[in-house]
N, C-alpha and C positions, 0 to 999 in steps of 0.2 A: 892257378886258382887262388882267390883271396882267402886268407885265414885270419882269425882274430880271437881275442878272448873278451867275453862280455859277462857281466854278472848283474843279476837283478838285485836292487838294493834291499828288497824285502827278504829274500831267502839266501842270498849269497852263492847260489849255484852258478857254475860257470860252464861254458861250452865253447869249443873252438869255432870261430866264425870268420872274422875279417880283421886284417891288420890296419889299424889307424892309431892316432896318438891322442889318447884321453879325451874323448868327447862323450857327452851325456845327452841322449835323445829320449825323452819321455821316461826317465828312470833307467834307461839301458846304458850302462857304462861300458865303453869300449876302450881298451888300453893295449899298449904294447906293440909298436911297429917292429917287426922282425924281418931280417933278410931270409925269409923262408924259401925253400926250394920251389914252393908252389906259387910264389909271388912273381907275376910276370913282368912287373916293372923293374928294370935294372938301371944301373947308373948310366949305361950307354944311351938310354932313351931319354934322359933328362934334357930339358930344353931351356935355354936362355933366350927369351923372346924380347926383341927390341924394335923400336920404330923411330924414325927420324924425319924431321921436317915434313910432317903430314899437313897438307893444306887441302881443305875441302870447301868448295863453293858451289852455288847453284849455277846451272847453265842458263844462258840468256833465254828469256821468255820468247815464245814463238807467236806472240800476239800479232794480228794482222789488221790492216785498215780496210775500210770499204767492204764490209761483209765478208772479210777473209780473202779478198782477191789480191791485195797488195801486202808486201811484207811490212813489219813494224819498223818504225824509225829506230836508229841506233840508240838515241837518247831515251827511248821508251823501254828499253830492255834492261831491267834491273838485275843485278848480280849481288847475291848476299854471300859474304864470307862466313862460313860456319866454324871452321877450324883454321888456326893461323900458326904455322910452324910448330906443331906439337911434337915433342920428342919424349921418349921414355924407354925404360927397360925394366924387366922383371926377371928374377932369377929363380931357379928350381928351389922349391921349398918355401916360397914366399906367397903370401896372399896380398895382392894389390887391390885397393879399392879406389875407384874413380869417383870423386865427389864433386858436387857443384849444384848450383841452383837450377831450376827449370830453365831450359833453353841454353845452358852453358855449353852443350855439345857432347855430353857423356855418351848417349846412345849412338850418336853419329860417329864418334871415335871408335866405339866398340865395333860397329858395323863396318867401318873402314878397315880396321885391323883384320876382320874376318872376310873381307871382300863381299859383303852382303848388302843388299838394298842400296847400292850406290850407282845404279844405272842412270839415274836422273841427276847425278852430281858430277862435278869435275874434281878429280882426286889426283894428287901428286904426293910423292914421298916414298920412303923405303920401309918395307917390313921384312924382318929377317929372323931366322931361328938358328942359333949356334953359328953365327957369322955367315950364313948362306941365305940367299933369297928364297922366299916361299911364294908359291902360286896357289890359287884357290883350291885346286884338287889336292895338292900336297898338304896344305894346311888342314883340310878336312880329314885327311888320313891320319894325322897325328894329334888332332885336337877334339874337344867336345864343346858343345854350345848349349847352354840352358837358356831358353827364351823367357822373356817376361810373361808372355801369355802361355797358359797351359793348353796345349793342343793334344787331345787324346781321342781315341775311338771309345766313346763313353759306354758302349755296350759290352766291353771286355772287362774282365776282372784284372786286378793288379798283377796276379801271377800270369795270366794269359798274355797281358801286355808285355811283361818282361820276358816270357818265353819267346814271343815273336821277336823282340829286340835281340835276344841271344842267338836266334837262328840266323839273322841277317847281318849282325854286327861283329860277332866274335870270329876269331881266326878259324880257318878251315881245318886246322889240325885238332880242334876240340871235338871230342865225341859227344853224342847226344846226352850221355850220362853226365859228362863234365859240364855241359851247358846247364842242365837242370840243377846240378849241385851249386853252380855259381849263382844261379837265380835265387835259390833258397838261401845261400849265404848272404847275398846282397839284400834280400828282403829283411832278414833278421838284423843285419848290421845297421840298416837305415830306419829301423823302427816301424816297419810296415807289416809285421807278423799278424797283428789283429785284423788287418784289412786285406790280407793277401787274397782272399777269395770273395772280396766284395767288389761289386761293379764300380768302375771309375765314376760313372754318372754323367749326365748331361744337364746343365743348368736349366731349371724350369721344366724339365721333362722327366728325368730319371734321377732318383736320389742315389748318391754315391758317397765317395770318400770326401774328407774335408779339404779345404784349400791348402793347409800345411802338408797334408799327406800327398796331395797332388804335386806340390813342389818337391818333396822328397822323392816321389816317384820319378820326377824328371831327372833328378840327380842319379837315382838308381839306374835309369836307362843309360846314362852316360858312363857310369862306373863300370858297367859290363864290358866296355871296350878297352878299359885300362889305358886311357889317354894320358899323354905327358902334359898336355896343355888343357886348361879348363877356362872357358869364358862364360860368364853369367851376367845376364842383363836384368837388373832390378829383381834379384831373387826373393826379396822380402816384401815386394809390393802386395798389398791386400792382406797381409798376415798380422796377427797380433804380436805383441812384444815377445811372448814366450815362443811362439812358432818361429818368429823371425830369428830369435837367438839360436834355436835348434838348427835352422837352415845354415846360418853362418858357421856354426860349429862343424857342420858337415864339410863346408868349404875349407875350414881351418884344418880339419883332419886330413883332407885330401892334400893340402899343401904340406903338412907334416910327413906325408908319405914320400915327399920329394917331387911332387908335381908343381907345375907353375900355374897359379890360379889368378885370374883377372876378373873383376866384377865391377859393375856400376851399381850404385846403391843410393837410395834417397832417404834422408833423415834417419841415419842409424842412431841407435841409443848409445849411451856412454859405454855400456857393457859390450855392445857389438863393436864399437870403435876401438876398444882396447884389444880386440882380437886381430886387428889388421896389422900386418907387418910393415906395409908401406902404403902411402896414400898419394893420389894424384889429384890435385885441386885444379879444376877448370873454371874459367869465368870468361864470358864473351869470346869463347873459342881459343883462349890462350892458356898456356901452362903457367899457373901462379905459384905452385909449389909441388915438388915431388921428392919424397924421401921418407925416412922413418917417422912413425907417428909421434915418437918422443921428441924428435927435433922440430916438429911443426910448431909446437908451442913456443920454443925459443925464437924461431924465425918471426912469428907474429908479434912476440914481445919486443923484439929488436926494431921492428918497423912501426911500433907505436900502437899495436892492436892486441894487447895481452888478453888471454882468455880469463874471464872472472873465475874466482874460486867456486867450486861446486857447480860448475856450469859445463854442459856437454860441449866438448871441443868441436865436434863436427857441426853442431848448430851454430857455434860462434863463427867458425871459418866461413860457412855458407852465408851467414848474415853479413859478414864483412865484405864478401865478394858479390853480393846480390845488387841488382839495379833497383833503386827505390823510385817510386813514382814522383815526378816533379823535380828529381835530382839526377836525371839521366846522365847529363854531360859530366857532372862532378863525380858520379860513381864510376863512369868509364875511365876518367883520368886517374882516379885512385887505383882502379884495377890494373891499368897499364903501368902505373908507377910501381905497384907491388910486384908485377911480373918482371919488370926490369931489375928491380932490387934483388929478386931471387936469382936471376942470372949472374949477378955479380957476387953472390955469396960463395963461400967455400963449397957448400953442398951443391949449389947450382953448377959451379965449374967442374967439380968432380963428376957430377952426373953427366955432363956433356962430354967430358973426356972418356968416361966409361962407354957411353953410347957410340962415340967415334971409334973406340977400340973394337966394338962389336958390330960395326956396320958390315953389311953384307958385301961379299965379293961378287963377281960375275956369275958364279956357279949357282944354279938353282938347287934348292933343297930337295933331296929324294929320299923318302922313307925306305926302311929296310924291305918292306913287303912290296916294293915296286911302285909304279906310278899310278896304278888304279886306286881310286878312292873307295872301291867296294871290297869288302872283306869276304863276301860270299859269292858263289857262282850264280849265274843267271838262273839255273834250274832251282837252286836252293831259295833264291829270292822269290821266284814264281810260286814255289810250293808254300813258302811262308805266307805270302800275300793271299793265296787261295785259302789257306787255313784261317787266317785272320778274318777274311770276308765271310767265310762260312760261319765262324763263331759269332760274328757281329749280327748276321741274319737270324741265327737260331736263338740268340739271346734277346733279340727284339723283333719278333715276327710281325709286329703291328703294321709296318710298312707293307710287307708282302700281303698281309690280310686285307689291308685297305685296297691295294691294287686288284686283288682277286674279287673283293666285294664290289668295287666300281665296275669291273668287267662283267660280273654276273648280273648286277642290277641293270646296266645299260643294255645287255643282251636281252633280258626279260622284258624291259620296257619297250624296246624297239620291236621285239618279237610279238608282243601283245598288240602294239599299235598297227603293225603291218601283218597281222596274223592271217595265214591261209589265203594268199592272194590268188585270184583267178587270172588266167591268161586272156583277159579281155582288154579293151582299150584303156580302161582306168588302171587295171592291174599292171600294165606295161609301165605306166608313169610311176606308179607306186614302187615297183621293183627297181626301176632306175634310181629312184630317190633313196631307197634303203641301201643300195650298193654304194652310192656316194657317201651316205651317212657312215657306213662301215669304215670307209677309207678315212673320213674326217675324224671320227671318234678314236680310232686306233692311232692315228697320227698325232693328234693333239694330246691325248692322255699320256701316251708313252714318251713323247718328246718333253713335255713339261715335267714329268716325273724324273727323267734323267737330269734335266737342267736343275731341278730343285735339290736333288741329292748329290750329284757329282760336283757342283760348284762348292758345296760345303766341305767336301773332302780335299779339294785342291790345296788349301793352306797346309793341311796335314801332310799331303804328298810332298809339297815343296820343302817343308821343314825336314822331313825324313830324307829326301833326296840330297839336300845340302849337307846333311849329317853323314852322308856316305852309306846309307842303309840299303837302298835299292835303286835301280836305274829306271828311267822313264819307260823303257821298253817293257820291263817286267811288270811295272804297275799297270800300264795301259792294257797289256795282254791279259793280265789277271782280271781286270774289270770286265773285259769282253767275255772271258770264260765263265766267270761267276754268274753274270747276269743272263747268260745264254739259255739255261733251262727255263727261267721265269719268262723271259722274252719270247721263248718258243711256246710256252704253255698258254699264255694269256690270249693271243689271237686264236689258238686252237679251241680254247674254252668258249670264247666269244662267238666264233662262227659256227661251232657245233650246235649251240643253242639256237642262234638266230636263223641259220640256214634252213632248218627243217620246220621251224615255226612259221616262217614267211612262206615257205613252199617254193624255194628256188629250184633250179634245174635238178631233177631227182637222180640223174645219173651219178653213180659212185665216182666215175672218172672225173666228172665235172666238179664234184665236191672236193676231191683231192687236189685238183688244179686250183680251186678257190682257196683252199688252205695254203697252198704254196704261194699264191699271189699275195695273200694277206700277210704271210710271214715276211715276205720281201718288203712289203709296205711298212711293216712295223720296224724292220731292220733299218730301212731308210730313215724313218723318223727318229729312231734311237741314235743312229750315226749322226744325223743332223743336230740332235740335241747335244751330243758330245762336242761337235764343232762349235756350236754357240757357246757352250760352257767354257771351252778352252780359249776362245778369243775374247771373252769378257773378263774384266778385272774383278768384279764382285757378283754375287748371286742376284742382287737387285738389278744390275745392268743386264745380266743374262735373261732374267724374266721379262724385263721391259723390251729387250731386243727380239725375243723369240716370236712374239705375236705378230708385230708388223712385218717381219721377214717371212713368216709362214703364210700370211694371208695372200700375197700375190701368187705364191706357188699353188695354193688351193684354187684360186680363180682360173688358173690355166689347166684345171683338171678336166675340162670339157663338159662340165655340167651346167655352169653358169654362162659360158660363152662357147659357141661352136668353134671347134678346132680350126675350121677353114676360114673363119672370119676375124681372126686375131690380126691386128695391124702389123705390117711388116717390121716397123721400127722396134717393136717390142716382142716380136714373135720368137726371138731367140731364147727368151726366159722359160718357155714351156719345156725346153730340153733339160732344165734343171728340176722339173717338177715330177716327183714320184706320184703325185695325184693324177697327172695326165697318163703316165704309163700304167698305173694301177687301175684306174677307172676304165681305160680302154681294154686292158687284159680281162678284167672281171666282166665287162659287158660282152666281149667276144665269147668268153667262157659260158655266159648265161644264155646268149641269144643265138649263137651260131647253130644253124640247122634246125631251129625250132619253127614249126609250121602249124601246130594245133592251136591257133588263136581263135577266140570266140568273137564273132562279129554280129552285132544286133541286126535284125532284118530290116529295120527302118533306116539303116545307114546305107545310102546309095550314092553312087557317083552322080546320078541324075539330080539329086537334091543339092543345090549350091550352098545351102546353109549347114551342111553336115560334112565333116572331114571324112575322106575315104578311110576305110579300115586298113589296119596293119595286119597283113596275113603271113608275113615271113620275118624271121628274126633279123635277116640282113637289112631289112628296111629300118629297123630300130638303129642299127649301127650306122646306116647311111645318114639318118637324121642328125646324129651327133658328129658326123664326119670321121668315123672310125672305120678302119679297114681290117677285115678278119685275118689277112695275111701278116698283120703286125704283132700277133700274139707273142710269139717267141722272141721277137725283137724287143718288145716291152719288158719281157722277163730279163733279157740280157742287159737292157738299159738300167733297170732297177738294180741289178747286181753290180753294174759299173758304178752307179751312184753310191752304193754302200761302200765300195772300196775307196772311192774318191773322198767321200765325207769322212771316213775313218782315218784315211791317210792325212788329210788336212787337219783333222782334230789332233792327231798325234804330233804333227809338226808344230801346231800352235802350242800344245802342251810342252813340247821340247823347247820351244823358244822362250817360255817362261823360265826354264832352268838356266838358259844362257843369259837372260837379262839379269837374273839374280847374281851372276858371277862376275859381272863386268867391274 
């Protein structure tokens, strides 16, 4: 467990909290790193991280000629080199900052070191920890990653978020009391005490904590795992100078604990720059300088680019290494010249010798806790995810209320429109219409609700998954369990109101069968919504794809076209339509065995201008091409579709996790 001493500047009171080395966050002074028995980070876990000859380039474009029928010509396929033979090393206790102008390759280098977001790139080079190769899962087990964008469940409070993190990320030998205490210690140490019970918030919808507090919350989430390696991508983006300074002080304090900290940063102030132990300057994908911050000024002075007095060194270096409009070729030549000069300096040669000494051997790195990147069991992951989802729903019940309001409103409107239908010839048509409306309304509303909500959660899932918090299985199963009560209650509420208002088959057994069928229809729609969400890269694509895909399935429902008149070349698609199975099952449930139809006296077979009366329910089924023997087969087919859609959705979600690790 972390311990520290902090004291408020106002009253001088102190209390044991967290061990760091003299940082000051919002007036909260934290001093004194001690080798305490409760401190879980020991010298054996310290990591020297190095990388050598990292080359990253884009893959050839797959453009095709003649409407996509022929492959592109070789000369049309452009390849862009993003990183060129980048090497570096960072030791325990050091804070390394990767600097450079926009487009220099900072984020690409960080993603490459972490095996993240490189599936569309061609990557070569070696990444090692303590002279041994690292793999994506092993690196996840021993490192922490703070992303540039803050991804949180905004309806949780700071404490609830950290409690969830502690449940799934801390080692299994920690008791519940230890986890809670570590959360409390971390909250106090990172200056989150005042906002501990405040909602994190959702931009534009729920007011919550500030941007600086969100960034410190991101650090707090990672500190809980006591990692040896820290990677931070633009941790000061969007923060004012005071907040940015406090965030870098947190990173400096982590480095002073003996951790290895690497960050990319954009336009650091002179105060922030002075806190860096080492810097890596990138330009045009090349290493221009890597070494101590103090030696950087000497290097640039020797090559004829001294930093002016009272000028921010970071701004000066980035300006020297930037590409100016109208002078592109000249600037590139200057950058290449500076890069070559650094390689020939004593610092440059010493750096390459040190990297060569620490190159990985053939043995892969294996952390002490085994090869699994997850620190908690499947059951604990599932329980934590269920608890987080429950808290999220109870803290913002508006989404649930909207779904219930939509269901109640639609049921009342349809019920009033089709109120108390008689079993005459017009009533038959109206009842057939309301049955199909039930299927359509339940399918569209539930599917689009899933697509809209689930797509927004996928980025959070991917971030958490790559941080080694929980598996795809645990997350997917938890989503199904949490939504099951609401997904079950919505069709039950809808049909309970509509069924008796319209006057459908009054048998209790038929009502129960109707509820069963509608529940299966909703499950099919929800499962299909998960599938659309998982195969789409963005919520916008998912919403745009859902409608066109759903429309053909609806047309095969048997209401707009007779089942027996569908052309053979496209007839196979009806077997994928739960509209078809649901409509046939509901129609059989409604009309089978019904004989008490009302037939006006003036309707006679002798009158050629009048259609003959329908006197038996089986005649209605015959008109639509339905067979009453298919009832239970339709139920089975819908059940199979549910399983197939959910399985495909899970595999699609699983494929996203593999793409991110290539």
